[in-house]
Every structure is written in C-alpha cells, then in structure tokens.
Backbone bond lengths (Angstrom), bond angles and torsions (degrees), N, CA, C in turn:
res aa  C-N    CA-C-N  psi(-1)  N-CA   C-N-CA  omega(-1)  CA-C   N-CA-C  phi
1 M - - - 1.519 - - 1.484 110.34 -
2 S 1.343 113.49 137.40 1.369 120.51 -174.55 1.541 107.86 -88.51
3 P 1.383 118.15 154.84 1.476 121.81 -178.49 1.621 108.67 -60.42
4 A 1.318 115.25 151.91 1.426 117.85 172.45 1.506 111.04 -73.67
5 K 1.375 118.37 145.27 1.408 121.85 -176.99 1.501 104.77 -111.83
6 H 1.389 117.26 106.98 1.434 125.30 -173.13 1.488 113.36 -107.12
7 A 1.373 117.01 -21.56 1.437 118.94 -177.65 1.494 112.57 -99.85
8 K 1.380 108.27 -179.44 1.503 111.07 -178.27 1.542 105.78 -76.25
9 P 1.340 112.34 161.70 1.368 121.69 -178.77 1.572 109.29 -69.89
10 W 1.344 114.39 152.87 1.519 116.80 176.25 1.496 107.60 -84.40
11 S 1.349 110.17 124.98 1.486 121.77 177.52 1.626 105.82 -79.16
12 K 1.334 115.63 164.71 1.519 123.60 175.29 1.649 105.27 -61.29
13 D 1.221 116.04 -42.70 1.509 118.94 173.63 1.478 117.37 -58.43
14 D 1.411 115.27 -41.38 1.507 115.10 177.60 1.428 109.47 -68.49
15 V 1.430 123.29 -39.80 1.295 120.07 179.14 1.489 115.38 -68.18
16 A 1.339 119.72 -36.76 1.456 121.39 169.98 1.529 114.45 -57.33
17 M 1.277 114.47 -43.32 1.504 118.88 176.24 1.546 111.28 -62.77
18 L 1.272 118.49 -44.22 1.481 125.04 175.30 1.538 107.90 -51.42
19 K 1.295 113.74 -56.37 1.556 118.18 -177.61 1.497 110.23 -62.22
20 K 1.259 121.18 -38.14 1.455 120.84 177.33 1.402 115.98 -67.92
21 L 1.421 122.44 -41.54 1.304 126.58 176.82 1.512 116.79 -72.62
22 Y 1.388 115.91 -24.12 1.407 124.10 172.42 1.573 105.94 -69.42
23 G 1.365 118.05 -48.54 1.360 121.81 178.64 1.567 113.36 -53.41
24 K 1.291 116.39 -41.19 1.476 118.75 179.25 1.563 110.33 -81.51
25 K 1.285 120.12 8.04 1.546 126.33 177.05 1.525 111.24 60.47
26 V 1.313 113.78 33.75 1.543 117.86 170.85 1.501 107.23 -63.97
27 V 1.380 116.95 139.89 1.453 120.87 174.48 1.385 111.74 -70.70
28 H 1.409 113.16 148.52 1.401 120.34 -177.08 1.614 118.17 -49.75
29 R 1.359 107.35 -41.50 1.589 113.31 178.53 1.434 109.32 -57.33
30 D 1.317 120.58 -43.34 1.492 122.53 -178.11 1.461 113.23 -69.19
31 I 1.386 113.50 -36.88 1.470 115.73 177.38 1.572 111.74 -68.73
32 A 1.210 113.85 -30.41 1.485 119.44 -178.74 1.563 106.77 -72.95
33 K 1.339 120.75 -43.49 1.402 119.88 169.73 1.517 120.16 -55.58
34 Q 1.329 110.68 -43.87 1.531 117.73 -179.21 1.471 108.71 -61.54
35 L 1.392 118.25 -47.51 1.514 124.85 -173.30 1.429 109.03 -85.38
36 K 1.403 124.92 -3.40 1.452 122.90 -174.93 1.463 113.95 55.79
37 R 1.346 113.66 46.61 1.433 120.80 178.30 1.655 110.18 -131.63
38 T 1.221 117.61 170.99 1.416 122.85 172.08 1.467 117.44 -78.63
39 V 1.365 120.31 151.20 1.473 117.38 177.94 1.491 107.53 -57.59
40 G 1.212 117.74 -38.53 1.581 118.01 -176.43 1.489 108.47 -69.97
41 A 1.188 126.57 -27.38 1.482 130.65 168.38 1.540 110.88 -59.95
42 I 1.371 116.92 -48.13 1.379 123.41 -172.81 1.533 103.69 -69.77
43 E 1.293 124.40 -49.47 1.365 127.15 -179.70 1.424 115.96 -61.22
44 S 1.411 121.76 -35.74 1.345 126.98 177.19 1.448 110.82 -68.14
45 K 1.340 119.81 -51.89 1.363 124.60 179.26 1.569 117.01 -59.76
46 A 1.324 109.38 -41.76 1.578 117.22 172.85 1.447 110.72 -56.05
47 K 1.362 117.91 -47.83 1.441 119.46 174.37 1.498 118.89 -59.50
48 E 1.430 111.95 -40.04 1.531 119.27 -179.71 1.506 110.84 -61.34
49 I 1.329 117.89 -35.65 1.483 120.70 -174.62 1.452 112.32 -106.19
50 G 1.434 116.94 7.97 1.408 121.08 161.50 1.468 113.90 84.45
51 I 1.298 122.72 26.82 1.433 126.79 178.77 1.461 113.71 -115.81
52 T 1.378 118.87 30.35 1.374 120.73 179.18 1.533 110.45 -67.39
53 A 1.274 116.06 151.31 1.440 122.11 173.24 1.608 107.02 -165.01
54 K 1.275 113.37 148.82 1.444 119.10 178.69 1.591 112.94 -57.28
55 R 1.145 113.73 137.83 1.519 118.75 -175.90 1.501 109.47 -122.83
C-alpha cells in the first residue's frame, strides 16, 4: 500500500528551493517553515530526489 497523499504537490520551484537550502546546510525544521511543509515531508522529498544528508 502506498502512503496517503494529503499535501499539495511539489512544484519545480519548491524542489529547487529544497535543493538550494540543502546545499546551504539549512536544518530540516527551517526548510519546513520556509516551504510551509512538515519536517517529514522535507525528509521524504529529499530522500526521493537523492539529496539526503545527516542533519
């Protein structure tokens, strides 16, 4: 069973901002606030696009 999708889809701009903030080593909590998403959503998307790193 795949996970439920409750939130808005990720736009290209959202993904670009996620990558940019990851590159600056911004913590997940702050990325989540900036993108108006949960920390879990940030971690999940980062893993999905292959930019995971220890925070």
